[in-house]
N, C-alpha and C positions, 0 to 999 in steps of 0.2 A: 492517101489514107494516113500515112505517118504524120503528115503535116496537120491533118485534122485532129489527130490524137494529141499532138504537141500543143496545139492551140487550146484544146479542151483542158489539158493538164495545167497550162499557164493560167487559164481563167479560174480554175478551181483553186490553185495556189493563191491567186490574188484575193479570192473570196475568203479563204481560211486565214490568211495572214493577219488581218485586223483582229480576228477572234483570238489568235495566239498572243498577239501583242496585248490585247485587253486582259487575257488570262494572266499573263506575266505581270502586267501592271497591277492587277488585283492582288496577286501574291505579294508583290513588292509593297503594296500599301498595307497589307496585313502585317508584314514584318516591320514596317515603319511604326505602326501603332504599338506593336509589342515592344519595340525599342524605346519608344516615347514613354510607355508605361513603366518600363524598367528604370528609365531615368527619373521619373516621378517618384517611384518607390525609393530609389537611392537618396532622394531629397526629402523623404518622409511625407510626400504629398499623396497620402493613401487614398483619400476620397476621389481626387481627380483621376488617379491611375485606375481605381476600381471602376469608375463610370465609363472611362474610355474602353476598358476591356469588356465591360458589359455590353456596350454598343457594338463592338466588334463581334462578340460571340452571338448576339441576337441576330445580327445581319448575316453572319457566316458560322452556323453551329458546328461546322467541322473544324473550326479553329480551336482545337482542344487546349493549345498553349495558353489561350486567353483565360480559360477557366482555371487552369493550373496556377497561373499567376494570381488570380483572384483568391484562390484558396490560401496561397502564401501570404497575401495581404491580410486576410482574416486572421491567420495565425500570428502575424506580426502584431496585430492590434488586440490580441487575446480574445477574439471572438471565436473560440474553439468550437462551440456547438454549431455555429453557422458553417464553419469550415468542414466539419464532419458531415453535415447534411449535404453540402454542395459536392463533397467528394463522393458520397454514396450515390447521389443522383448521376454524377458523371460516370462513375465506374459501372453503373448499371447499363450504360449504353455503349461505352467504348472501353477497350482494354488500356490500362495504364501500368504497364509492367515495370517501368523505371521510376515513377513519380515518388513513391514512398521511399525507395532506396536513396534517391537524390535528396529528398526533403529532410530525411533524418540525418543527412550530412551537411545541411545548410549552414552558412556562416553565422546566422542569427540563432542564438540559444532559444528564444521564444518559439521560433519556427520548429526547431528540433524537438522541443517539448511538446508542441502541438502535434507534430507528426506521431509521437508516441500515443497521444490520445486518439488519433485517427486509426492507428494500428489496433488499439484495444477495442475500438468501436466496430471495426469492420472485419477484424481477424483474418487477414490474408494468410495464405499457406506458409509464408515465411515470417509470421508474426514473432515467434520466439527469437529467431535470428536477429530481426531488427531491434527488438527490445533489449536483447542481450548486448548488442553493439552499443545501444544508447546507455545501457547501465555502466559503461566504461567511458562515458562522455567527459570532456574536460570540465563541463559545468555541473556543479552539484545539484542544481535544480532539475536539470534534465535527467541526471542519474536517479533522482528521487522518483520522478514520474515513471521512468522506465521500470524501476524496481517495484513500485506499487502495482503497475499494470501486469507485471509478470505473474502476479497472484491469480490471474485469470486463466493461466495455461498450465496444465499438468504435464508431467513427463520429466525425464532426466535432464534435458537441456535447460529447461526453465529452472529446475532445482540447482543445477550446477552454477548458473548465472547468479542465483540468489545466494548460494553459499560463498561465491567469490565476493559478492557485495557485503557480506558480513565482515569483510576485512577492509572496507572502504575507509578512506582517511576522514570522511565526514561522519560524525556520529549520527546525524539525521538519516543518512543513507543506510547505515548499519541497523538502526532501529526499524526503518522501513523494510529492510530485508528480512529481519526477524518476524515482523508482522505479516509479510507475504508468505513466509514459510509456515506460520501459524494457520493462515487461511488454506494453504494447500494441504496441510496435515500429512505430509509425506514422511512416513516413519524412517526413511533412509537418511533424513537430514539430522538425525540425533547426534551423531559424532561431531559434526561441525557446530551445531548449536551449543553443545557442552563446551567446546573450545571457546565460544564467544562468551561464556559465563566468566571468562577471565578478562573481559573488556573492562577498561577503566572508567567507563561511563555508566552511572547508576541506571539511567533510563533505558539504555540499551540492554542491560542485564534484566531489567523488569520485562521488557518485550521478549527477550529470549526465554525467560522462565515460563511465560505464558505459552510460547510456541512449543516448549518441551511438554507442557501439560497436554497440549492439543494433539501431539503426535505419538504419545506413548501407546503401545499396543503389544500384543504377544510377541511379534517378530523382533522387537528391539528391547525387550525387558532386560536382557543381559547387559546392554549398554548402560541402562539406568542403574542397575544394581552395582555395576562396576564403579559408576560415578559416585555412589554412596561412600566409597572408600578413598575418594580423591583427596589430595592434600589441601585443596582450596575449599574454603568454607562455602563460597558462592556456588560452586559446582555441586557440593554435597546437598545444599539446601534445594537447589533446582531439581535434583534427582528425587529427593524426598517428597517434594510437593507433587511431582508428577506421579510417583508411586502411590501416594496417599489417595489419589483419584481412583486407583484400582483397589483401595483398601488393603494394600500390601503391608504386612506387619514389619517387614525389614526396614521400613522407612521411619518408624516411630522414634527411635533414638535420635536420629538426625533432626527430626521435627522438634524434639525437645531442645536440642542445641539451637535451632533456628529461632526459638522464642527469645533468645538473647542476642540475635544478630544485630550488628550496628545499623543495618538498613531497616527502617521501620516498615517498608512495604513487605519485606521478608517476614517480619514478625507478624504482621497482619495475616499474610498468607499461611503461615505456620499455624496460627490460632484457628483459622478456618479449616485447614486441612485436618488438624487433630479432631475437631468436631465431626468432620465428615467420616473419619475412621471409626468413630465411636469408642475411642480409647479413653476409658474412664480413669486410667492411671495418670492422665494428663491434667486432671482437675487441680491438684495443688499448684502446679506451675502456671496454669491459667489464672488461678486466683492471684498469684503474684503479678501477673500481667495487668490486673485491674489497676495497678499502681504505675503502669508504664508512663513515661513522660510524653509519649505520643498519643493524642486523643483517638486516632483511628485504631491503634492497638488496644486501647482500653475498651472501646466499643466492640471490637471484634472478640475480645476475650469474654466480655459479658454475654454476648450472644452464644459463643461457643460453650460456655458453662451451662447455659440454659439447654442447649441441644444435648449436652452430656448428662442432663438431669441432676446437676449438682445443687441439691436443696441446701446444702451446708453453706453455700456462698450467698444465700439470700440477704443476710444482714449486711454483708459487705456491699452488695448491689444496692441495697436501700440507702446506704451511706453515700454511694456515688450519686444517687438521685438527688440527695439533699445538698451535696457539697461540690460536685464536679463543676468546674467553670464553663464547660463546653456543652452546648445544647445537644449535639449528636450523641455524646456519651451518656448524658442523662436519659435521653430517649431510649437508647439501646439497653441501658440498665433497667428502665421501666418495663420494656418489652420482655426482658429476661425474667424479671420478677413475676410478671403476669403468666409466663410460660411455666415457671416453677411452682407458682402458687395461684392458680386460676381463681380460687375462692376469695383471694384478696381483692379482686376487682381491679379497676383501673387506678393506677397510682398517679396522684397529682404531681405534676412537674412544676417546680417553682420557676418563675420568670426572673431573669437577671434585672 
């Protein structure tokens, strides 16, 4: 009896052995294709590598590594939308717990930037962690993408990462961080944003001013009113512009000061803010701004005077229509005259 069993076992082993060998051979061939594809990628032969991986995946859909490498190729050649769609399709059928963690650490900056795009599009549970890590990347382009995408995520961790990015060595990243904080409109970011009004880059300060206007609310009013007394003019101006949004009378004096700010964008913003507050005492200063060397300031002052109902400035505005060398200023002055004196009808604007 034992000998019969032994014979049957030996026969069964002989029958299974070729299948095992075939299975191992198949696995080895999969690995060989993957290695070949990696070599092709290293030599920038993207198309050949992608086609080999596509053939492998179609023949053996469980070979997830083939799809992952295809996604990396798409990111390398900046076909981010296609990479996102391929990732979405793959992750809908299998779990990829490590792929984004590894891809966001990839040696290629384009791949790391693309990984940020995938994170933003799919929003995995560790999105903020991944983007916060990427916001400290060695490559400024990657940092910019990460900082921009953090605007999609609310909460303290996203805000903390963006506040850190306000101190980045690249001014573009600092500006993007301010823009993302403007989008999030988190009132708790006020202190850090006011510190960034000390930034030496004019564009960064402009973005920060806009963010401060977006986040002002009852809970942080004390921060803004304290900033009105700051020794730095940029900080005072930013606080005044935000407070003007709430028609806060404490900001008017600083807005007057801002009409002579060296930064023309601050002068434009001050003129608009004074009009929004309805502060009629600003009329004389706004009339002076009609002579500002910057055309945007002149145009803003003209429209502000119209909003404040300053009929006394009509003659000066009419002179601008006739003599100002800039089309936008003449048009603004014409609009202002029409608002102040509707019965005058449409003012003809001369062509240069």
